[in-house]
C-alpha positions in Angstrom: 12.5 -12.8 -23.1 8.9 -13.1 -22.1 9.8 -12.4 -18.5 11.5 -9.1 -19.4 8.5 -8.2 -21.6 6.1 -8.9 -18.8 8.2 -6.9 -16.3 8.4 -3.9 -18.7 4.6 -4.0 -19.2 4.0 -4.2 -15.5 6.3 -1.3 -14.8 4.7 0.7 -17.6 1.2 0.0 -16.2 2.4 1.0 -12.7 3.8 4.3 -14.1 0.5 5.0 -15.9 -1.4 4.3 -12.7 1.0 6.5 -10.6 0.6 9.3 -13.2 -3.2 9.1 -13.1 -3.3 9.1 -9.3 -0.9 12.1 -9.2 -3.1 14.0 -11.6 -6.2 13.2 -9.6 -4.4 14.3 -6.4 -3.3 17.5 -8.1 -6.8 18.3 -9.2 -8.3 17.7 -5.8 -5.6 19.6 -3.9 -5.4 22.4 -6.5 -1.6 22.0 -6.8 0.6 21.9 -9.9 3.7 20.1 -8.7 3.6 16.5 -10.0 6.8 15.5 -8.3 5.5 16.6 -4.9 2.1 14.9 -5.6 3.9 11.6 -6.4 6.1 11.9 -3.3 3.0 12.4 -1.0 1.2 9.5 -2.7 4.3 7.2 -2.4 4.6 8.2 1.3 1.0 7.1 1.7 1.4 3.8 -0.2 -0.5 5.2 -3.2 -3.7 5.4 -1.3 -5.2 8.6 -2.7 -7.7 9.3 0.1 -5.0 8.9 2.7 -2.5 11.1 0.7 -5.1 13.9 0.3 -6.0 13.8 4.0 -2.3 14.0 4.9 -1.8 16.9 2.5 -4.6 18.9 4.0 -3.7 18.0 7.6 -0.1 19.4 7.3 0.6 22.7 9.0 2.3 25.5 7.1 6.0 25.7 8.1 7.8 29.0 8.2 11.2 27.8 7.1 12.9 24.9 5.3 15.7 23.0 7.1 19.0 22.0 5.5 19.2 19.6 2.5 20.8 16.8 4.6 17.6 14.8 4.4 16.4 15.7 7.9 13.0 17.2 7.8 13.5 18.5 4.3 10.3 20.1 3.1 8.8 21.1 -0.3 6.4 24.0 -0.7 3.0 22.9 -1.9 0.5 25.7 -2.5 1.2 27.3 0.9 1.5 24.0 2.7 4.5 21.7 3.3 5.1 18.0 3.5 7.8 16.3 5.6 9.8 13.7 3.6 10.6 11.6 6.6 7.0 11.2 7.8 7.5 13.2 11.0 3.9 14.2 11.7 4.1 14.6 15.5 2.7 18.2 15.5 0.4 17.7 12.6 -3.4 17.1 12.8 -4.0 13.7 11.1 -7.8 13.5 11.5 -10.7 15.7 10.5 -13.6 16.0 13.0 -17.1 17.1 11.7 -20.1 17.7 13.8 -23.6 18.0 12.2 -26.6 19.0 14.2 -30.2 20.1 13.8 -30.4 22.4 16.8 -34.2 22.8 16.5 -34.1 26.6 16.8 -37.8 26.8 15.9 -38.6 25.5 19.3 -38.2 28.6 21.4 -38.7 26.7 24.7 -35.5 27.3 26.7 -33.7 28.4 23.5 -30.8 30.3 25.2 -30.1 27.4 27.6 -30.2 24.9 24.8 -27.9 27.0 22.6 -25.4 27.5 25.4 -25.4 23.7 25.9 -24.7 23.3 22.2 -21.8 25.7 22.5 -20.5 23.7 25.5 -20.6 20.5 23.5 -18.9 22.0 20.6 -16.1 23.3 22.9 -15.8 19.9 24.5 -15.7 18.0 21.2 -13.5 20.5 19.4 -14.7 19.7 15.9 -12.8 21.2 12.9 -16.1 22.1 11.2 -19.7 22.2 12.4 -22.8 22.0 10.2 -25.9 23.4 12.0 -29.5 23.3 10.8 -32.6 25.2 12.0 -30.5 28.1 13.5 -32.3 31.4 14.2 -30.7 34.8 14.8 -30.9 34.5 18.6 -29.0 31.2 18.6 -26.5 32.5 16.0 -25.6 35.5 18.2 -24.9 33.2 21.2 -22.8 30.8 19.0 -20.8 33.6 17.5 -20.2 35.2 21.0 -19.1 32.0 22.7 -17.2 30.3 19.9 -14.8 33.0 18.6 -12.4 30.4 17.4 -14.8 29.5 14.6 -15.7 31.6 11.6 -19.4 31.3 10.8 -21.1 31.3 7.4 -24.9 31.5 7.2 -27.3 30.2 4.6 -29.6 33.3 5.0 -30.9 35.4 7.8 -34.6 35.0 7.3 -36.6 32.7 9.7 -34.4 29.7 10.3 -31.2 28.8 8.3 -28.1 26.6 8.2 -24.7 27.7 9.5 -21.3 26.3 8.8 -18.6 26.9 11.5 -15.0 26.5 10.4 -12.0 26.6 12.8 -10.1 29.7 12.0 -6.7 28.2 13.0 -7.0 25.2 10.7 -8.4 26.4 7.4 -7.8 29.1 4.9 -11.3 30.0 3.5 -11.2 30.9 -0.2 -14.8 31.9 -0.4 -18.4 30.7 0.0 -21.5 30.3 -2.1 -25.2 30.4 -1.4 -27.3 28.6 -4.0 -31.1 29.1 -3.7 -33.3 26.2 -4.4 -35.8 27.2 -7.2 -39.4 27.2 -6.1 -38.8 26.7 -2.4 -41.5 28.1 -0.1 -39.3 27.7 3.0 -36.2 29.7 2.0 -34.1 26.6 1.5 -30.7 26.9 -0.1 -27.3 25.2 -0.4 -24.3 26.7 1.5 -20.8 25.9 0.3 -17.6 27.0 2.0 -14.5 26.6 0.0 -11.4 25.9 2.1 
């Protein structure tokens, strides 16, 4: 009888942990389908970071295939998840580039900015965080990187810029929070994707 009691307690604890992970997953991904959340977590061996990453890496599919178990998908807040782990056409990693481009040094600014653009094109990051950008550099960046949507911290003096790949993210909005008492126009730029 003790063995059955211990097994029941273990199963109950596992269920409670699965429910807690599912709720955390739903909160982070802004979804409300607990069954789908549990499915994604189970596919990713209950590793929440891996499951969240897989969720956000999946491409939106236009149609659902038949219910014969092959490539069956379930809608999740405008994104889909394959139940048989076929991720051949899905991006599975996120690449971020962060760079202080030293826009305040106007020595060879245009050449340096074009070099920055070339490196961004070569590296193909999903998002780019740039610091010390000035209007001249921003114009070059926007001209030669049309695949990125740019968000700027402000447009006075030098500022931060976040570049987001337009083909990968749906931007829900952005915020600019000024630091109180700053003498250098510092602020916090947040892009919600």
